[in-house]
N, C-alpha and C positions, 0 to 999 in steps of 0.2 A: 628185210629181216635184219636183225641186230647181230652182226658177227661177234662183237665183244660179249654179248649175252650168252652165246653158245658156249663160251669157255667156262661159264658158271653153271651149266646145266646139271652138274653133279650135286648141287645143293638143292634141297627141297624148299618148300615155302617157309619153313621155320629154321633153315640153315643147317639141317643135318646132311651129312655126306651120304650119297647113295650111288650105287653102281648100275642099278636097273630101275626101270619104270614100267609098270604093268608087265613085268616078266621079260622085257626087252632090254638089252644093254644100252646105256646112254652114250650118245655120240657128242662129246664135248669139244669137237674140233671146229675150227672156223678159219677164215682167211680174210684179209683186208685187201682192198683194191691195190694192186701193184706190190703186194707183199707176199711173202711165203705164208704157208698155212701154219696154224698153231694148234696145239692140243692142250686143253684144260687150263686151269688157273696159272700153272707155272709157265706154260707157253705164252699166255696172255701177258704175264708179268715181263717175260723176256722181250716180247714185242714192244711193250710200252717203255722199257728201259732203253731200247735201241733208239727211241724217238722221244726222249725226255722233254725236249724243248716244246715240241708240238703238243704233247700230253699236258704239260704244265700250262701252256698257253690256253688250251681249251678249258681246263679246270678253272684257271684264273678268270677267263671270260664269264663262266657260269657263276663263280663266286661274286664277281663285281656286279653282274646283273642282279643277283639276289640282294646284295648289299644296297644297290641303288633302287630296287623295287621297280625296275624297268629293263627293257632290252638294251644291249650294247649298241651304241651309235658310232659312226666313223670318228667322231671327236673323242671317243673314249679309248681308241686304239693305242695312243701313246702311253696311257696309264697301264694298259694291259702289258705292253712291251716292257715298260719299266718294272712292273711286278715280276715278269718272267726273268728279266736281267738280275733283279735283286735275289730271286730264288736261285738262279744259276750260280751267282757269286757265293752262295752258302750251300753248295752241293744240293740244290733243289729242295731245300727244307720248306715245309708248308708254312712254318711260322714266318719266314722271310716274305713269302708271297702275300700272306694275310696282312702282315704289317705294312707292306707296300700298298696294298689296296686301301687300308685304313688311312694312310698318309696321302693318297692320291687326290688330285683336284676334283675329279668327279664325285668321289665319296665325301670329301670335305665341303663341297659346294652344293650337295644334293638338297632338294627341297621336298618337304613332306606335303603330300596332297591334303592331309587333314590339319596341317598347321595353319592357323588363322593369322593374318597380318596383325601387327600391334595396332591397337586403337589409340587415337590421340585425344 
């Protein structure tokens, strides 16, 4: 099951807030392994704020994978760590992490599968 998703159960499929589903109260609580439980979106936010570096690291990995068009490899880890450090230096601003990804060696040196080599 997705513990983080439970915190967002009060939102329906189009983003409206609801307190019940099919006449039953919605349980928007969850817990993470080794963590205390949380209740709803504010509880999730507080949990993520307690672990900013881990959260930003995970999001950075996902963003870099998207930017590269492939999964993250062991040799991409330094770029992820650098992007997290850059974000931390600017109070975990998204723009700092995104800029660090754009400046990273894996992103700068990526190869497109559909790009053809130049003909001579």
